[in-house]
N, CA, C and O atoms as a MOPAC input file, in Angstrom:
PM7 MOZYME 1SCF
protein

 N      0.85400 1    -1.18300 1     0.00000 1
 C      0.00000 1     0.00000 1     0.00000 1
 C      0.89600 1     1.24300 1     0.00000 1
 O      1.89600 1     1.30100 1     0.71600 1
 N      0.52900 1     2.21200 1    -0.79700 1
 C      1.27300 1     3.46000 1    -0.90500 1
 C      1.20800 1     4.23100 1     0.41200 1
 O      0.16100 1     4.27200 1     1.05900 1
 N      2.31700 1     4.83800 1     0.80500 1
 C      2.40600 1     5.56800 1     2.06900 1
 C      1.39800 1     6.71900 1     2.13700 1
 O      0.82800 1     6.98200 1     3.19700 1
 N      1.18000 1     7.39400 1     1.03000 1
 C      0.22400 1     8.50500 1     1.01100 1
 C     -1.19500 1     7.99500 1     1.26300 1
 O     -1.98700 1     8.67400 1     1.91700 1
 N     -1.52100 1     6.81400 1     0.75400 1
 C     -2.84400 1     6.23200 1     1.02200 1
 C     -3.02700 1     5.92900 1     2.49900 1
 O     -4.11600 1     6.11500 1     3.04200 1
 N     -1.97000 1     5.46400 1     3.15000 1
 C     -2.02400 1     5.21100 1     4.59300 1
 C     -2.29600 1     6.51400 1     5.33800 1
 O     -3.09100 1     6.54500 1     6.27700 1
 N     -1.63600 1     7.58300 1     4.91700 1
 C     -1.83900 1     8.88600 1     5.56300 1
 C     -3.28200 1     9.34300 1     5.40200 1
 O     -3.87900 1     9.83700 1     6.35900 1
 N     -3.85100 1     9.18900 1     4.21600 1
 C     -5.25100 1     9.59200 1     4.01000 1
 C     -6.20500 1     8.74900 1     4.84800 1
 O     -7.17700 1     9.26800 1     5.39600 1
 N     -5.93100 1     7.44900 1     4.94900 1
 C     -6.77700 1     6.57400 1     5.76300 1
 C     -6.70000 1     6.98700 1     7.23600 1
 O     -7.72700 1     7.06400 1     7.91100 1
 N     -5.49700 1     7.25000 1     7.73200 1
 C     -5.34200 1     7.67400 1     9.12600 1
 C     -5.96600 1     9.04700 1     9.36500 1
 O     -6.45500 1     9.32000 1    10.46100 1
 N     -5.95500 1     9.90400 1     8.36000 1
 C     -6.60300 1    11.21400 1     8.48400 1
 C     -8.10500 1    11.03200 1     8.68300 1
 O     -8.70700 1    11.70700 1     9.51700 1
 N     -8.70200 1    10.13400 1     7.92900 1
 C    -10.12800 1     9.83900 1     8.10800 1
 C    -10.42800 1     9.26800 1     9.48400 1
 O    -11.41400 1     9.65100 1    10.11400 1
 N     -9.58500 1     8.35700 1     9.95700 1
 C     -9.77800 1     7.79400 1    11.29800 1
 C     -9.63100 1     8.86400 1    12.37500 1
 O    -10.35600 1     8.85200 1    13.37000 1
 N     -8.69800 1     9.78300 1    12.17800 1
 C     -8.52100 1    10.87200 1    13.14700 1
 C     -9.77400 1    11.74000 1    13.21300 1
 O    -10.17500 1    12.17200 1    14.29300 1
 N    -10.39100 1    11.99500 1    12.06500 1
 C    -11.63800 1    12.77100 1    12.04900 1
 C    -12.72700 1    12.05100 1    12.82900 1
 O    -13.49700 1    12.68100 1    13.55300 1
 N    -12.79200 1    10.74400 1    12.68400 1
 C    -13.79200 1     9.95600 1    13.41500 1
 C    -13.55300 1    10.05300 1    14.91900 1
 O    -14.50300 1    10.21700 1    15.68400 1
 N    -12.29900 1     9.95400 1    15.35100 1
 C    -11.98800 1    10.03400 1    16.78900 1
 C    -12.40900 1    11.38100 1    17.36100 1
 O    -13.01800 1    11.43900 1    18.42900 1
 N    -12.08700 1    12.46400 1    16.65600 1
 C    -12.43500 1    13.80000 1    17.15600 1
 C    -13.94800 1    13.94400 1    17.27700 1
 O    -14.44100 1    14.44800 1    18.28600 1
 N    -14.68600 1    13.51000 1    16.26700 1
 C    -16.13400 1    13.68700 1    16.29800 1
 C    -16.81600 1    12.71600 1    17.26400 1
 O    -17.79900 1    13.08500 1    17.90600 1
 N    -16.31600 1    11.48700 1    17.37800 1
 C    -16.90200 1    10.55200 1    18.34200 1
 C    -16.67900 1    11.02000 1    19.77300 1
 O    -17.56000 1    10.88600 1    20.62300 1
 N    -15.49900 1    11.56900 1    20.03400 1
 C    -15.23800 1    12.08800 1    21.37800 1
 C    -16.25100 1    13.16300 1    21.71000 1
 O    -16.81500 1    13.18100 1    22.80400 1
 N    -16.47600 1    14.04800 1    20.77600 1
 C    -17.43500 1    15.13500 1    21.00700 1
 C    -18.84000 1    14.57200 1    21.23400 1
 O    -19.51200 1    14.95000 1    22.19300 1
 N    -19.27700 1    13.68200 1    20.36600 1
 C    -20.65100 1    13.19300 1    20.48500 1
 C    -20.85000 1    12.31700 1    21.71900 1
 O    -21.94000 1    12.30700 1    22.29000 1
 N    -19.82600 1    11.58700 1    22.14100 1
 C    -19.95400 1    10.74700 1    23.34000 1
 C    -20.01100 1    11.58600 1    24.60800 1
 O    -20.73500 1    11.25100 1    25.54500 1
 N    -19.25100 1    12.67600 1    24.63900 1
 C    -19.13100 1    13.43800 1    25.87600 1
 C    -20.06400 1    14.63500 1    25.95600 1
 O    -20.13600 1    15.28700 1    26.99800 1
 N    -20.77300 1    14.93500 1    24.89100 1
 C    -21.65400 1    16.09800 1    24.89500 1
 C    -22.92100 1    15.82200 1    25.69900 1
 O    -23.62800 1    16.75300 1    26.08600 1
 N    -23.20600 1    14.55700 1    25.95000 1
 C    -24.41000 1    14.19600 1    26.70900 1
 C    -24.38500 1    14.86300 1    28.07900 1
 O    -23.33300 1    14.97300 1    28.70900 1
 N    -25.53100 1    15.29700 1    28.52200 1
 C    -25.60100 1    16.02100 1    29.79100 1
 C    -25.71200 1    15.10200 1    30.99200 1
 O    -25.49600 1    15.53800 1    32.12300 1
 N    -26.04200 1    13.84200 1    30.77100 1
 C    -26.19700 1    12.93700 1    31.91000 1
 C    -24.83100 1    12.52100 1    32.44600 1
 O    -23.88500 1    12.32800 1    31.68200 1
 N    -24.73900 1    12.38600 1    33.74900 1
 C    -23.48800 1    12.01800 1    34.39400 1
 C    -23.43400 1    10.51400 1    34.56800 1
 O    -24.46100 1     9.84900 1    34.71200 1
 N    -22.21700 1     9.98900 1    34.55400 1
 C    -22.01900 1     8.56800 1    34.76800 1
 C    -21.40600 1     8.36300 1    36.13800 1
 O    -20.53200 1     9.11900 1    36.56100 1
 N    -21.86300 1     7.35100 1    36.81600 1
 C    -21.33700 1     7.02800 1    38.13100 1
 C    -19.89600 1     6.55100 1    38.02100 1
 O    -19.57800 1     5.70800 1    37.18200 1
 N    -19.02900 1     7.08900 1    38.86700 1
 C    -17.64600 1     6.64700 1    38.92600 1
 C    -16.75300 1     7.19400 1    37.84100 1
 O    -15.59900 1     6.78000 1    37.73000 1
 N    -17.25600 1     8.12100 1    37.03100 1
 C    -16.47600 1     8.69700 1    35.94300 1
 C    -16.44700 1    10.20600 1    36.12500 1
 O    -17.48500 1    10.83700 1    36.32800 1
 N    -15.25900 1    10.77800 1    36.05000 1
 C    -15.11800 1    12.21600 1    36.18500 1
 C    -15.75600 1    12.90800 1    34.98800 1
 O    -15.57500 1    12.48500 1    33.84600 1
 N    -16.49600 1    13.96300 1    35.25200 1
 C    -17.12600 1    14.71300 1    34.16800 1
 C    -16.07100 1    15.54300 1    33.44000 1
 O    -15.24400 1    16.19700 1    34.07500 1
 N    -16.10100 1    15.51600 1    32.11700 1
 C    -15.15600 1    16.28700 1    31.31700 1
 C    -15.63900 1    17.72800 1    31.23100 1
 O    -16.77800 1    17.97000 1    30.83100 1
 N    -14.79000 1    18.69700 1    31.60300 1
 C    -15.20700 1    20.09900 1    31.51000 1
 C    -15.55300 1    20.48100 1    30.06600 1
 O    -14.87400 1    20.07000 1    29.12500 1
 N    -16.60000 1    21.25800 1    29.91200 1
 C    -17.07800 1    21.67000 1    28.58400 1
 C    -15.97700 1    22.40000 1    27.80300 1
 O    -15.84800 1    22.20600 1    26.59500 1
 N    -15.18500 1    23.23500 1    28.48100 1
 C    -14.10600 1    23.95800 1    27.80400 1
 C    -13.06000 1    23.02500 1    27.21700 1
 O    -12.54900 1    23.26500 1    26.12400 1
 N    -12.74200 1    21.96000 1    27.94600 1
 C    -11.77200 1    20.98000 1    27.45700 1
 C    -12.32100 1    20.26100 1    26.22600 1
 O    -11.59800 1    20.03100 1    25.25700 1
 N    -13.58300 1    19.91400 1    26.27600 1
 C    -14.22400 1    19.26100 1    25.13900 1
 C    -14.26800 1    20.19100 1    23.92800 1
 O    -14.00700 1    19.76000 1    22.80400 1
 N    -14.59700 1    21.46400 1    24.15200 1
 C    -14.61600 1    22.43500 1    23.05300 1
 C    -13.22200 1    22.63600 1    22.46700 1
 O    -13.06700 1    22.75100 1    21.25100 1
 N    -12.20300 1    22.67800 1    23.33500 1
 C    -10.82500 1    22.82600 1    22.85600 1
 C    -10.41400 1    21.61000 1    22.02700 1
 O     -9.75900 1    21.75300 1    20.99500 1
 N    -10.79600 1    20.41700 1    22.47800 1
 C    -10.47700 1    19.18800 1    21.74200 1
 C    -11.09000 1    19.23900 1    20.34600 1
 O    -10.42700 1    18.91600 1    19.36000 1
 N    -12.34000 1    19.63900 1    20.26600 1
 C    -13.01400 1    19.72100 1    18.97000 1
 C    -12.40000 1    20.81000 1    18.09500 1
 O    -12.17700 1    20.59700 1    16.90300 1
 N    -12.12500 1    21.98000 1    18.68400 1
 C    -11.54800 1    23.08700 1    17.91100 1
 C    -10.17000 1    22.71700 1    17.36500 1
 O     -9.88500 1    22.93400 1    16.18700 1
 N     -9.32000 1    22.16100 1    18.22300 1
 C     -8.00000 1    21.73400 1    17.75600 1
 C     -8.14200 1    20.66100 1    16.67400 1
 O     -7.38900 1    20.65400 1    15.70000 1
 N     -9.10400 1    19.76300 1    16.84500 1
 C     -9.31500 1    18.71100 1    15.85800 1
 C     -9.73700 1    19.25300 1    14.50600 1
 O     -9.24200 1    18.80200 1    13.47300 1
 N    -10.64400 1    20.21200 1    14.50500 1
 C    -11.10300 1    20.80800 1    13.24500 1
 C     -9.96000 1    21.56700 1    12.56800 1
 O     -9.76200 1    21.45400 1    11.35800 1
 N     -9.21100 1    22.34100 1    13.35700 1
 C     -8.05900 1    23.07500 1    12.80400 1
 C     -7.01200 1    22.09200 1    12.27500 1
 O     -6.47100 1    22.28000 1    11.18500 1
 N     -6.73300 1    21.04700 1    13.05100 1
 C     -5.74100 1    20.05300 1    12.62500 1
 C     -6.15800 1    19.39800 1    11.31400 1
 O     -5.35400 1    19.28200 1    10.38900 1
 N     -7.41000 1    18.97300 1    11.23600 1
 C     -7.88500 1    18.32900 1    10.01100 1
 C     -7.82900 1    19.27700 1     8.82000 1
 O     -7.36300 1    18.90600 1     7.74200 1
 N     -8.30700 1    20.50000 1     9.02000 1
 C     -8.31800 1    21.46300 1     7.92000 1
 C     -6.93100 1    21.80000 1     7.40800 1
 O     -6.69000 1    21.79800 1     6.20100 1
 N     -6.01800 1    22.09100 1     8.32400 1
 C     -4.66100 1    22.45900 1     7.90400 1
 C     -3.90000 1    21.24900 1     7.36000 1
 O     -3.12300 1    21.37600 1     6.41400 1
 N     -4.12400 1    20.08400 1     7.95600 1
 C     -3.44400 1    18.87400 1     7.48800 1
 C     -3.88500 1    18.51700 1     6.06900 1
 O     -3.05300 1    18.22900 1     5.20800 1
 N     -5.18600 1    18.53700 1     5.83400 1
 C     -5.68900 1    18.22700 1     4.49100 1
 C     -5.20500 1    19.27500 1     3.49200 1
 O     -4.83800 1    18.94000 1     2.36600 1
 N     -5.20500 1    20.54500 1     3.90400 1
 C     -4.70100 1    21.60000 1     3.01700 1
 C     -3.24300 1    21.33500 1     2.64500 1
 O     -2.85700 1    21.48000 1     1.48500 1
 N     -2.43200 1    20.94500 1     3.63700 1
 C     -1.02700 1    20.65900 1     3.34600 1
 C     -0.89500 1    19.43800 1     2.43400 1
 O     -0.07100 1    19.43100 1     1.51900 1
 N     -1.70000 1    18.41400 1     2.68100 1
 C     -1.61500 1    17.20700 1     1.85600 1
 C     -1.93100 1    17.47800 1     0.38900 1
 O     -1.38400 1    16.82300 1    -0.49800 1
 N     -2.81700 1    18.44600 1     0.13300 1
 C     -3.18500 1    18.73200 1    -1.26300 1
 C     -2.36800 1    19.86600 1    -1.87300 1
 O     -2.64600 1    20.29100 1    -2.99400 1
 N     -1.35000 1    20.36800 1    -1.13900 1
 C     -0.43900 1    21.30400 1    -1.77600 1
 C     -0.20900 1    22.64100 1    -1.11100 1
 O      0.49100 1    23.47900 1    -1.68000 1
 N     -0.75800 1    22.88400 1     0.05800 1
 C     -0.52100 1    24.16600 1     0.74400 1
 C      0.94800 1    24.25500 1     1.17600 1
 O      1.63600 1    23.23600 1     1.24800 1
 N      1.42500 1    25.46300 1     1.46200 1
 C      2.82300 1    25.64400 1     1.87700 1
 C      3.17100 1    24.86500 1     3.15200 1
 O      2.29300 1    24.49000 1     3.92900 1
 N      4.45000 1    24.63800 1     3.34000 1
 C      4.94200 1    23.85500 1     4.48500 1
 C      4.54600 1    24.48900 1     5.81300 1
 O      4.34700 1    23.77300 1     6.79400 1
 N      4.42700 1    25.80700 1     5.86900 1
 C      4.00000 1    26.47600 1     7.09900 1
 C      2.63300 1    25.95700 1     7.54900 1
 O      2.39800 1    25.79100 1     8.74600 1
 N      1.75200 1    25.70500 1     6.61800 1
 C      0.43000 1    25.15600 1     6.94300 1
 C      0.58700 1    23.76800 1     7.56600 1
 O     -0.14800 1    23.40900 1     8.48600 1
 N      1.53400 1    23.00100 1     7.06800 1
 C      1.81400 1    21.69400 1     7.65100 1
 C      2.31400 1    21.80100 1     9.08100 1
 O      1.95300 1    20.98600 1     9.93100 1
 N      3.15100 1    22.80900 1     9.35300 1
 C      3.62600 1    23.01500 1    10.73300 1
 C      2.46800 1    23.39800 1    11.64700 1
 O      2.40200 1    22.94700 1    12.79000 1
 N      1.56300 1    24.22200 1    11.15000 1
 C      0.37400 1    24.56100 1    11.94400 1
 C     -0.45000 1    23.30300 1    12.22800 1
 O     -0.98200 1    23.13700 1    13.32600 1
 N     -0.54800 1    22.43200 1    11.24500 1
 C     -1.26900 1    21.17300 1    11.44100 1
 C     -0.59600 1    20.32600 1    12.51700 1
 O     -1.27300 1    19.72200 1    13.34900 1
 N      0.73100 1    20.28100 1    12.50000 1
 C      1.45600 1    19.49600 1    13.51200 1
 C      1.17200 1    20.01400 1    14.92200 1
 O      0.92500 1    19.23200 1    15.84000 1
 N      1.20800 1    21.32600 1    15.08500 1
 C      0.91500 1    21.91900 1    16.40000 1
 C     -0.50800 1    21.56400 1    16.82300 1
 O     -0.74800 1    21.18300 1    17.96800 1
 N     -1.44100 1    21.69200 1    15.89600 1
 C     -2.84000 1    21.38600 1    16.21500 1
 C     -3.02100 1    19.89600 1    16.51600 1
 O     -3.74500 1    19.54000 1    17.44500 1
 N     -2.37100 1    19.02200 1    15.74000 1
 C     -2.49000 1    17.58100 1    16.00000 1
 C     -1.99200 1    17.23000 1    17.39400 1
 O     -2.63600 1    16.46200 1    18.10800 1
 N     -0.84300 1    17.79000 1    17.78700 1
 C     -0.31300 1    17.47000 1    19.11500 1
 C     -1.19100 1    18.07600 1    20.20100 1
 O     -1.27400 1    17.53100 1    21.30200 1
 N     -1.84900 1    19.19900 1    19.90700 1
 C     -2.83400 1    19.74300 1    20.84700 1
 C     -4.00000 1    18.78800 1    21.02700 1
 O     -4.47400 1    18.58200 1    22.14500 1
 N     -4.46500 1    18.20400 1    19.92700 1
 C     -5.55500 1    17.21800 1    19.99600 1
 C     -5.13400 1    16.02500 1    20.84500 1
 O     -5.90500 1    15.54200 1    21.67500 1
 N     -3.91400 1    15.55300 1    20.63700 1
 C     -3.42900 1    14.38900 1    21.39000 1
 C     -3.37200 1    14.69100 1    22.88400 1
 O     -3.86300 1    13.90700 1    23.69600 1
 N     -2.77700 1    15.82200 1    23.24700 1
 C     -2.64600 1    16.15400 1    24.67200 1
 C     -4.00800 1    16.31600 1    25.33500 1
 O     -4.24700 1    15.78400 1    26.41900 1
 N     -4.89200 1    17.04800 1    24.68000 1
 C     -6.23100 1    17.23100 1    25.24800 1
 C     -6.96400 1    15.89300 1    25.30000 1
 O     -7.66500 1    15.60500 1    26.27000 1
 N     -6.80400 1    15.08200 1    24.26600 1
 C     -7.44300 1    13.77100 1    24.24300 1
 C     -6.98000 1    12.87400 1    25.37900 1
 O     -7.77400 1    12.12200 1    25.94400 1
 N     -5.70300 1    12.95000 1    25.71500 1
 C     -5.21000 1    12.15500 1    26.84600 1
 C     -5.78600 1    12.66400 1    28.16200 1
 O     -6.04400 1    11.87600 1    29.07200 1
 N     -5.98900 1    13.98400 1    28.27000 1
 C     -6.67400 1    14.51900 1    29.45500 1
 C     -8.11500 1    14.01100 1    29.51400 1
 O     -8.61500 1    13.65900 1    30.58300 1
 N     -8.77300 1    13.97600 1    28.36000 1
 C    -10.14300 1    13.46200 1    28.30600 1
 C    -10.15600 1    11.98300 1    28.69400 1
 O    -11.04800 1    11.53500 1    29.41400 1
 N     -9.17700 1    11.23600 1    28.22000 1
 C     -9.08900 1     9.81500 1    28.55400 1
 C     -8.89900 1     9.60700 1    30.05600 1
 O     -9.34200 1     8.59800 1    30.60600 1
 N     -8.24900 1    10.54700 1    30.71000 1
 C     -7.99900 1    10.42900 1    32.15500 1
 C     -9.29000 1    10.43500 1    32.96700 1
 O     -9.26800 1    10.10900 1    34.15400 1
 N    -10.40700 1    10.79800 1    32.35600 1
 C    -11.68000 1    10.78500 1    33.08600 1
 C    -12.04200 1     9.39000 1    33.56300 1
 O    -12.85300 1     9.23400 1    34.47500 1
 N    -11.44500 1     8.37700 1    32.95000 1
 C    -11.75200 1     6.99900 1    33.31800 1
 C    -10.91000 1     6.48500 1    34.47300 1
 O    -11.14200 1     5.38100 1    34.96500 1
 N     -9.92900 1     7.27900 1    34.91300 1
 C     -9.12300 1     6.84600 1    36.05700 1
 C    -10.05300 1     6.75200 1    37.26200 1
 O    -10.75600 1     7.71300 1    37.57700 1
 N    -10.06600 1     5.61100 1    37.93600 1
 C    -11.00200 1     5.44800 1    39.05000 1
 C    -10.72000 1     6.43200 1    40.18200 1
 O     -9.56900 1     6.73600 1    40.49800 1
 N    -11.78000 1     6.90800 1    40.76800 1
 C    -11.64100 1     7.78500 1    41.92300 1
 C    -11.48900 1     6.92400 1    43.16200 1
 O    -12.00500 1     5.80800 1    43.21700 1
 N    -10.78800 1     7.43800 1    44.15100 1
 C    -10.51200 1     6.61300 1    45.31800 1
 C    -11.11600 1     7.13000 1    46.60200 1
 O    -10.69200 1     6.73600 1    47.68800 1
 N    -12.09300 1     8.00300 1    46.49600 1
 C    -12.71100 1     8.55800 1    47.69400 1
 C    -13.53900 1     7.52900 1    48.44800 1
 O    -13.87600 1     6.47100 1    47.91700 1
 N    -13.85900 1     7.85700 1    49.69200 1
 C    -14.65200 1     6.94600 1    50.52500 1
 C    -16.01400 1     6.64800 1    49.93600 1
 O    -16.53600 1     5.54200 1    50.07200 1
 N    -16.58100 1     7.63700 1    49.28400 1
 C    -17.94200 1     7.48200 1    48.77000 1
 C    -17.96700 1     7.18100 1    47.27400 1
 O    -19.02600 1     7.22600 1    46.64700 1
 N    -16.81500 1     6.87700 1    46.70600 1
 C    -16.74200 1     6.60700 1    45.26800 1
 C    -17.43000 1     5.28600 1    44.94800 1
 O    -17.34600 1     4.31800 1    45.70300 1
 N    -18.10500 1     5.27700 1    43.82000 1
 C    -18.72600 1     4.04100 1    43.33900 1
 C    -18.00600 1     3.61100 1    42.07500 1
 O    -17.29500 1     4.40700 1    41.46300 1
 N    -18.18200 1     2.38500 1    41.68800 1
 C    -17.54500 1     1.88800 1    40.48000 1
 C    -18.10000 1     2.57000 1    39.24400 1
 O    -19.24800 1     3.01500 1    39.22000 1
 N    -17.26500 1     2.64500 1    38.21900 1
 C    -17.68700 1     3.26700 1    36.96800 1
 C    -18.75600 1     2.42000 1    36.29700 1
 O    -18.68400 1     1.19100 1    36.29500 1
 N    -19.73900 1     3.08800 1    35.73300 1
 C    -20.76300 1     2.37600 1    34.96700 1
 C    -20.33400 1     2.33700 1    33.51300 1
 O    -19.57500 1     3.19200 1    33.05800 1
 N    -20.81600 1     1.35200 1    32.79400 1
 C    -20.49700 1     1.25700 1    31.37600 1
 C    -21.20900 1     2.36100 1    30.62100 1
 O    -22.31800 1     2.76500 1    30.97200 1
 N    -20.54400 1     2.84800 1    29.56600 1
 C    -21.21800 1     3.83700 1    28.73600 1
 C    -22.03900 1     3.10100 1    27.68400 1
 O    -21.98600 1     1.87500 1    27.58600 1
 N    -22.79100 1     3.85400 1    26.90700 1
 C    -23.72700 1     3.23400 1    25.98300 1
 C    -23.09600 1     2.64500 1    24.73400 1
 O    -23.72600 1     1.81200 1    24.08100 1
 N    -21.89200 1     3.03600 1    24.37300 1
 C    -21.31300 1     2.59800 1    23.11000 1
 C    -20.30700 1     1.47400 1    23.26800 1
 O    -20.01200 1     0.75600 1    22.31300 1
 N    -19.80100 1     1.33000 1    24.43000 1
 C    -18.79500 1     0.29100 1    24.67300 1
 C    -18.81000 1    -0.00400 1    26.15400 1
 O    -19.45300 1     0.70000 1    26.93300 1
 N    -18.11500 1    -1.02200 1    26.53100 1
 C    -18.04800 1    -1.36000 1    27.94800 1
 C    -16.86500 1    -0.63700 1    28.56900 1
 O    -15.71200 1    -0.95900 1    28.28400 1
 N    -17.15000 1     0.32700 1    29.40500 1
 C    -16.10100 1     1.05900 1    30.10500 1
 C    -15.27500 1     1.93100 1    29.17900 1
 O    -15.78400 1     2.46900 1    28.19600 1
 N    -14.00300 1     2.06600 1    29.49700 1
 C    -13.15200 1     3.03600 1    28.80300 1
 C    -12.52000 1     2.52100 1    27.51400 1
 O    -11.71800 1     3.23200 1    26.90800 1
 N    -12.85300 1     1.31500 1    27.07900 1
 C    -12.07500 1     0.70400 1    26.00600 1
 C    -12.16600 1     1.44100 1    24.68000 1
 O    -11.15500 1     1.54800 1    23.98500 1
 N    -13.30600 1     1.94400 1    24.30300 1
 C    -13.41100 1     2.68700 1    23.04900 1
 C    -12.62300 1     3.99100 1    23.13400 1
 O    -11.95700 1     4.37800 1    22.17500 1
 N    -12.69800 1     4.67000 1    24.28300 1
 C    -11.92200 1     5.90000 1    24.47100 1
 C    -10.42400 1     5.61700 1    24.42400 1
 O     -9.66800 1     6.35600 1    23.79300 1
 N    -10.00000 1     4.55200 1    25.08900 1
 C     -8.57300 1     4.20300 1    25.08900 1
 C     -8.10000 1     3.87600 1    23.67500 1
 O     -7.03900 1     4.33400 1    23.25000 1
 N     -8.88000 1     3.09100 1    22.95400 1
 C     -8.52400 1     2.74100 1    21.58300 1
 C     -8.40000 1     3.99600 1    20.71900 1
 O     -7.43100 1     4.14900 1    19.97500 1
 N     -9.38100 1     4.88800 1    20.82000 1
 C     -9.36800 1     6.10000 1    20.00700 1
 C     -8.22100 1     7.03200 1    20.33700 1
 O     -7.54900 1     7.53400 1    19.43600 1
 N     -7.99000 1     7.26700 1    21.61800 1
 C     -6.98500 1     8.26300 1    21.99100 1
 C     -5.55500 1     7.73700 1    21.92800 1
 O     -4.63800 1     8.48600 1    21.59200 1
 N     -5.35600 1     6.48300 1    22.24100 1
 C     -4.01700 1     5.91100 1    22.06500 1
 C     -3.73600 1     5.73700 1    20.57200 1
 O     -2.60800 1     5.93200 1    20.11900 1
 N     -4.76200 1     5.37300 1    19.81900 1
 C     -4.62300 1     5.32200 1    18.36600 1
 C     -4.30000 1     6.68800 1    17.78300 1
 O     -3.50200 1     6.79800 1    16.85200 1
 N     -4.92100 1     7.73300 1    18.33200 1
 C     -4.62900 1     9.09100 1    17.86900 1
 C     -3.17200 1     9.44700 1    18.15900 1
 O     -2.49700 1    10.03600 1    17.31500 1
 N     -2.69000 1     9.09300 1    19.34000 1
 C     -1.28500 1     9.34000 1    19.68900 1
 C     -0.35800 1     8.66500 1    18.67800 1
 O      0.57900 1     9.29100 1    18.18200 1
 N     -0.61100 1     7.41000 1    18.37400 1
 C      0.22800 1     6.69000 1    17.41200 1
 C      0.08800 1     7.26500 1    16.00200 1
 O      1.07300 1     7.38200 1    15.27300 1
 N     -1.14200 1     7.62400 1    15.62100 1
 C     -1.36400 1     8.20900 1    14.30500 1
 C     -0.66800 1     9.54600 1    14.13400 1
 O     -0.08000 1     9.81300 1    13.08600 1
 N     -0.73000 1    10.38200 1    15.15000 1
 C     -0.08100 1    11.69600 1    15.06400 1
 C      1.44000 1    11.54000 1    15.08500 1
 O      2.15000 1    12.31200 1    14.44100 1
 N      1.93900 1    10.55700 1    15.81300 1
 C      3.38100 1    10.27800 1    15.75900 1
 C      3.77700 1     9.88400 1    14.33200 1
 O      4.82700 1    10.29800 1    13.84000 1
 N      2.93600 1     9.08800 1    13.67200 1
 C      3.18500 1     8.71500 1    12.27600 1
 C      3.09400 1     9.94200 1    11.37100 1
 O      3.94200 1    10.12600 1    10.49800 1
 N      2.07400 1    10.78500 1    11.56900 1
 C      1.95700 1    12.02000 1    10.78600 1
 C      3.21400 1    12.87600 1    10.94600 1
 O      3.71400 1    13.44800 1     9.97700 1
 N      3.71200 1    12.95700 1    12.17100 1
 C      4.90500 1    13.76500 1    12.43500 1
 C      6.10200 1    13.20300 1    11.67400 1
 O      6.84800 1    13.95400 1    11.04700 1
 N      6.28600 1    11.89200 1    11.72800 1
 C      7.37000 1    11.25500 1    10.97600 1
 C      7.20800 1    11.53000 1     9.47600 1
 O      8.17700 1    11.85700 1     8.78900 1
 N      5.99200 1    11.39600 1     8.98500 1
 C      5.69500 1    11.60900 1     7.57000 1
 C      5.99100 1    13.04900 1     7.16400 1
 O      6.58500 1    13.29800 1     6.11500 1
 N      5.57200 1    13.99500 1     8.00400 1
 C      5.73600 1    15.41600 1     7.68500 1
 C      7.18800 1    15.85800 1     7.81700 1
 O      7.74900 1    16.44100 1     6.89000 1
 N      7.79700 1    15.58000 1     8.96800 1
 C      9.17200 1    16.03600 1     9.21300 1
 C     10.13900 1    15.36700 1     8.23700 1
 O     11.10100 1    15.98900 1     7.78700 1
 N      9.88400 1    14.10700 1     7.91500 1
 C     10.73100 1    13.40000 1     6.95800 1
 C     10.45300 1    13.76500 1     5.50900 1
 O     11.11000 1    13.25700 1     4.60200 1
 N      9.48300 1    14.64300 1     5.28700 1
 C      9.13900 1    15.12500 1     3.94600 1
 C      8.84300 1    13.95900 1     2.99300 1
 O      9.39300 1    13.88800 1     1.89400 1
 N      7.97000 1    13.05400 1     3.42900 1
 C      7.65400 1    11.85700 1     2.65300 1
 C      6.51400 1    12.05300 1     1.65500 1
 O      6.09100 1    11.09400 1     1.00900 1
 N      6.01400 1    13.27200 1     1.52100 1
 C      4.89700 1    13.50400 1     0.59500 1
 C      5.41200 1    13.44200 1    -0.80500 1
 O      4.64500 1    13.60900 1    -1.75300 1

């Protein structure tokens, strides 16, 4: 498989992760045993994701290298914020803490872990691809 095709496929998967994170966490109902994600953090994750996708796709289709650097900054912002969002699944240890309940799309944190750790690996690959000038 051509390396550029892999990059386009991972770009699509990254878009899915950003939008699924938003749609999963936008619900107003609270889950037992899971820390609530602050709305500002969720908005920042989505904003960085949209900027990252837009600038990354622009660079892939021929925009100047500066646009690619902006995409790299935005991608790493998405990763860092995403890892903070993933931390919501860390169990609380208070006296009155209850066990985490399963969410509606998957059992526990597994879908979030898959998406955000996958995003970390994907952005590391994007960085290698971009810095190594493999386009």
